[in-house]
C-alpha positions as CSV (number, residue, x, y, z in Angstrom):
1,M,0.0,0.0,0.0
2,P,1.3,3.5,-0.8
3,D,2.3,5.7,2.1
4,V,1.3,9.2,1.3
5,E,3.7,10.7,3.8
6,D,6.6,9.2,1.9
7,L,5.5,10.4,-1.5
8,K,8.4,12.4,-3.1
9,E,7.9,15.5,-5.1
10,A,7.9,14.6,-8.8
11,K,10.8,16.1,-10.8
12,K,11.5,14.3,-14.0
13,F,8.9,15.9,-16.4
14,H,11.2,15.9,-19.4
15,L,9.9,19.2,-20.6
16,D,12.2,19.2,-23.6
17,I,10.7,16.0,-25.0
18,P,7.1,16.4,-26.3
19,Q,4.8,13.4,-25.9
20,E,4.5,11.6,-29.3
21,T,1.1,10.9,-30.8
22,P,1.7,9.4,-34.3
23,G,-1.0,9.8,-36.8
24,F,-3.2,12.3,-34.9
25,H,-3.0,15.9,-33.8
26,L,-4.0,15.4,-30.1
27,K,-1.7,13.7,-27.6
28,G,-2.8,10.5,-26.1
29,C,-5.7,10.2,-28.6
30,A,-4.2,8.3,-31.5
31,N,-5.6,4.9,-30.4
32,L,-9.2,6.1,-30.0
33,D,-12.0,4.9,-32.2
34,W,-12.8,6.8,-35.4
35,G,-15.9,8.4,-34.0
36,M,-14.0,9.7,-30.9
37,R,-11.3,11.2,-33.1
38,N,-13.8,12.7,-35.4
39,R,-15.6,14.5,-32.6
40,L,-12.3,15.6,-31.0
41,S,-11.3,17.0,-34.4
42,R,-14.4,19.1,-34.4
43,I,-13.4,20.5,-31.0
44,F,-9.7,20.9,-31.6
45,N,-8.6,22.5,-34.9
46,P,-6.6,19.8,-36.7
47,K,-4.2,22.5,-38.1
48,T,-3.2,23.8,-34.7
49,G,-4.3,21.1,-32.3
50,R,-5.9,23.7,-30.2
51,T,-9.4,25.0,-29.3
52,V,-11.2,28.1,-28.0
53,M,-14.2,26.9,-26.1
54,L,-16.9,29.3,-25.1
55,A,-18.3,28.2,-21.7
56,I,-21.8,29.4,-20.9
57,D,-22.9,26.5,-18.5
58,H,-22.6,28.6,-15.3
59,G,-26.3,28.8,-14.8
60,Y,-26.6,25.1,-14.0
61,F,-25.5,25.8,-10.4
62,Q,-25.6,29.6,-10.0
63,G,-28.6,30.8,-12.0
64,P,-28.5,33.8,-14.4
65,T,-24.9,34.8,-14.2
66,T,-23.9,38.3,-15.1
67,G,-23.6,38.3,-18.9
68,L,-25.8,35.3,-19.3
69,E,-29.1,36.8,-18.4
70,R,-30.2,36.6,-22.0
71,V,-28.4,34.0,-23.9
72,D,-30.4,34.6,-27.0
73,V,-29.4,38.3,-27.1
74,D,-25.8,38.2,-25.8
75,I,-24.4,34.8,-26.7
76,L,-25.9,33.9,-30.1
77,P,-24.0,36.6,-31.9
78,L,-20.7,35.1,-30.5
79,L,-21.2,31.7,-32.1
80,P,-19.5,32.4,-35.4
81,Y,-16.3,33.2,-33.5
82,A,-16.2,30.2,-31.1
83,D,-14.5,26.9,-31.9
84,T,-16.8,25.1,-29.5
85,L,-19.7,25.9,-27.2
86,M,-20.0,24.4,-23.7
87,L,-23.5,24.6,-22.2
88,T,-26.4,22.6,-20.7
89,R,-29.1,20.7,-22.6
90,G,-31.8,23.2,-21.4
91,I,-30.1,26.1,-23.1
92,L,-29.1,24.1,-26.1
93,R,-32.7,23.0,-26.8
94,S,-34.4,26.3,-25.9
95,I,-32.0,28.9,-27.4
96,I,-29.4,27.5,-29.9
97,P,-30.7,27.2,-33.4
98,P,-30.5,23.6,-34.7
99,S,-29.1,25.0,-37.9
100,D,-26.0,26.2,-36.1
101,T,-22.9,24.0,-36.7
102,T,-20.8,25.0,-33.7
103,P,-19.5,21.8,-32.0
104,I,-21.2,21.2,-28.7
105,V,-19.7,20.1,-25.4
106,L,-22.6,19.2,-23.1
107,R,-22.5,19.7,-19.3
108,V,-23.9,16.5,-18.0
109,S,-23.1,16.7,-14.2
110,G,-25.2,18.5,-11.7
111,G,-27.3,18.2,-8.5
112,A,-26.2,21.0,-6.2
113,S,-26.5,24.8,-6.3
114,I,-24.3,27.5,-4.8
115,L,-26.5,27.3,-1.7
116,K,-25.3,23.8,-1.0
117,E,-22.1,21.7,-1.1
118,L,-21.1,21.9,-4.8
119,S,-19.1,18.7,-4.9
120,N,-22.3,16.7,-4.2
121,E,-23.0,16.1,-8.0
122,Q,-24.2,13.2,-10.0
123,I,-24.5,12.4,-13.7
124,A,-27.7,14.4,-14.6
125,V,-28.1,13.6,-18.3
126,D,-28.7,10.3,-19.9
127,I,-26.3,9.2,-22.5
128,E,-29.2,8.7,-24.9
129,D,-29.9,12.4,-24.7
130,S,-26.3,13.3,-25.5
131,I,-26.6,11.1,-28.6
132,R,-29.9,12.8,-29.5
133,L,-28.3,16.2,-29.2
134,N,-25.4,15.1,-31.4
135,V,-22.8,16.5,-29.0
136,C,-19.0,16.3,-29.6
137,A,-18.1,15.7,-25.9
138,M,-19.7,15.5,-22.4
139,A,-18.4,17.5,-19.5
140,V,-18.4,16.3,-15.9
141,Q,-17.1,18.0,-12.8
142,V,-14.4,16.2,-10.7
143,F,-13.8,17.4,-7.1
144,I,-10.4,16.1,-6.1
145,G,-10.0,16.8,-2.4
146,G,-13.7,17.8,-2.1
147,E,-16.2,16.4,0.3
148,Y,-17.7,14.2,-2.4
149,E,-14.4,13.4,-4.2
150,R,-15.1,9.7,-4.5
151,E,-18.6,10.2,-5.9
152,S,-17.4,12.7,-8.5
153,I,-14.6,10.4,-9.7
154,I,-17.1,7.5,-10.1
155,N,-19.4,9.9,-12.0
156,M,-16.5,10.5,-14.4
157,T,-15.6,6.9,-14.8
158,R,-19.2,5.9,-15.5
159,L,-19.5,8.7,-18.1
160,V,-16.3,7.5,-19.7
161,D,-17.7,4.0,-20.0
162,M,-21.0,5.2,-21.4
163,G,-19.4,7.6,-23.8
164,T,-16.9,5.0,-25.1
165,R,-19.8,2.7,-26.1
166,Y,-21.0,5.4,-28.5
167,G,-17.9,7.3,-29.5
168,I,-18.4,10.4,-27.4
169,P,-15.4,11.8,-25.5
170,T,-15.5,12.8,-21.9
171,L,-14.2,16.2,-20.7
172,A,-13.2,16.1,-17.0
173,V,-13.4,19.5,-15.3
174,T,-11.2,19.8,-12.3
175,A,-13.1,21.8,-9.7
176,V,-11.3,23.8,-7.0
177,G,-13.0,24.5,-3.7
178,K,-12.4,27.6,-1.7
179,D,-10.2,25.7,0.8
180,M,-8.1,23.9,-1.8
181,A,-4.6,24.9,-2.8
182,R,-4.3,26.3,-6.3
183,D,-0.8,25.2,-7.1
184,A,0.9,23.0,-9.7
185,R,1.2,20.1,-7.3
186,Y,-2.6,20.0,-6.8
187,F,-3.4,20.3,-10.5
188,R,-0.9,17.6,-11.4
189,L,-2.7,15.4,-9.0
190,A,-6.2,16.3,-10.2
191,T,-5.5,16.1,-13.9
192,R,-3.4,12.9,-13.7
193,I,-6.2,11.1,-11.7
194,C,-8.7,12.1,-14.4
195,A,-6.5,11.0,-17.2
196,E,-5.5,7.7,-15.5
197,L,-9.2,6.9,-15.1
198,G,-10.1,7.5,-18.7
199,A,-11.0,11.2,-19.4
200,H,-10.2,12.1,-23.0
201,Y,-9.3,15.7,-22.2
202,I,-9.3,17.8,-19.1
203,K,-10.2,21.4,-18.2
204,T,-8.1,22.9,-15.4
205,Y,-6.9,26.2,-14.1
206,Y,-3.6,28.0,-14.9
207,V,-1.0,28.6,-12.3
208,E,2.0,30.9,-12.9
209,K,4.5,28.6,-11.3
210,G,4.9,25.1,-12.7
211,F,2.0,25.0,-15.2
212,E,4.2,23.3,-17.8
213,T,4.7,20.4,-15.3
214,V,0.9,20.0,-15.2
215,T,0.6,19.7,-19.0
216,A,3.7,17.6,-19.3
217,S,2.6,15.0,-16.7
218,C,-0.9,14.8,-18.1
219,P,-1.0,12.3,-21.0
220,V,-4.1,13.8,-22.6
221,P,-4.9,17.3,-23.8
222,I,-5.5,20.1,-21.2
223,V,-7.6,23.2,-21.9
224,M,-7.2,26.1,-19.6
225,A,-10.2,27.3,-17.6
226,G,-10.7,31.0,-17.8
227,G,-11.9,31.5,-14.2
228,K,-13.2,34.8,-12.8
229,K,-13.3,38.0,-14.9
230,I,-9.9,39.8,-15.0
231,P,-8.7,42.7,-17.2
232,E,-8.6,41.9,-20.9
233,L,-4.8,42.1,-21.3
234,D,-4.4,39.9,-18.2
235,A,-6.7,37.3,-19.7
236,L,-4.9,37.4,-23.0
237,T,-1.6,37.0,-21.2
238,M,-2.9,34.1,-19.2
239,A,-4.1,32.3,-22.3
240,Y,-0.8,33.0,-24.1
241,N,1.2,31.6,-21.3
242,A,-1.0,28.5,-21.0
243,V,-0.7,27.5,-24.6
244,Q,3.0,28.2,-24.7
245,Q,3.4,26.0,-21.7
246,G,1.5,23.1,-23.3
247,A,-2.2,23.7,-23.0
248,A,-4.2,22.6,-26.1
249,G,-6.4,25.7,-25.9
250,V,-8.7,27.5,-23.5
251,D,-12.3,27.2,-22.2
252,M,-13.3,30.8,-21.3
253,G,-16.6,32.1,-20.1
254,R,-16.7,35.2,-17.9
255,N,-13.6,36.7,-19.6
256,I,-15.5,36.6,-22.8
257,F,-19.2,37.3,-22.1
258,Q,-18.4,39.8,-19.3
259,S,-15.9,41.7,-21.4
260,E,-16.9,45.2,-22.7
261,A,-16.7,43.8,-26.2
262,P,-17.3,40.0,-26.1
263,A,-17.0,39.3,-29.8
264,A,-13.7,41.3,-30.0
265,M,-12.3,39.5,-27.0
266,L,-13.2,36.1,-28.4
267,Q,-11.4,36.9,-31.7
268,A,-8.4,38.2,-29.8
269,I,-8.2,35.0,-27.7
270,K,-8.4,33.0,-30.9
271,A,-5.4,34.9,-32.3
272,V,-3.4,34.0,-29.2
273,V,-4.4,30.4,-29.2
274,H,-4.3,29.5,-32.9
275,E,-1.8,32.1,-34.3
276,N,0.6,32.4,-31.2
277,E,-0.1,36.1,-31.3
278,T,1.5,38.0,-28.4
279,P,-0.8,39.3,-25.7
280,E,0.1,42.9,-26.6
281,K,-0.7,42.5,-30.3
282,A,-3.9,40.6,-29.4
283,F,-4.9,43.4,-27.1
284,D,-4.4,45.9,-30.0
285,L,-6.6,43.6,-32.1
286,Y,-9.2,43.6,-29.3
287,N,-9.3,47.4,-29.2
288,T,-9.5,47.7,-32.9
289,L,-12.4,45.3,-33.2
290,K,-14.1,46.9,-30.2
291,N,-14.1,50.2,-31.9
292,E,-15.4,48.7,-35.1
293,F,-18.3,47.0,-33.3
294,K,-19.2,50.4,-31.8
295,K,-19.7,52.0,-35.3
């Protein structure tokens, strides 16, 4: 049995040796079935191996978040600029036009609101509904270190099993409670557990110190979570640093839809992620587009 007190700090991440994935543009995904790879190729641009996901699923536990009060008015105009849309089935069915071809990542975990213990979630969407909705991936929250850690991990493994039967990838979202340490060691633990137990890609937060060790030690793609709203230049810098340090893209919500010019910000983020644009030049692009939208 392992003795957690004798665990040594991991050091040999071999940051100078990229993980090889022959025959496919996403690490750790070359041996997946055709349907899985096809769906992942719709999420991650095959030319860059990266994605810009627009997350608008916040309402499933915190209600009408600022910027998401009217998804039909404020979010639909952003769809042409997003690589992928992450949302709930309720919003998908009631708001998103079926004619829209933006790849969908469906939030399928839930069960607690901000008024209760958030880690007490279950799988809240049947796999058959994910199939009906033609989604490209299913997202489940995993609370490593949370009160209901075990339950959330089992939720993820059950979802991986169900998704694998039908060729639908699982996105594991590493949740961080207010009392958990937000450092590279924690995120290496959380992301590796999710990958070891079958998640096809993982959403996690950026940390300034050691983020490259998080991406290097995770054998499947990582997308950076945007987190709370910060100034536009800071958000662009965070996205730039994340992809330069091994992230396969970003999944941003509040830093897009709470921006003064969401469409401009989304396009600036895409320039950083897909074109390796510097934060400063991307910020100039943001300001230029912001002024054009005002005309």
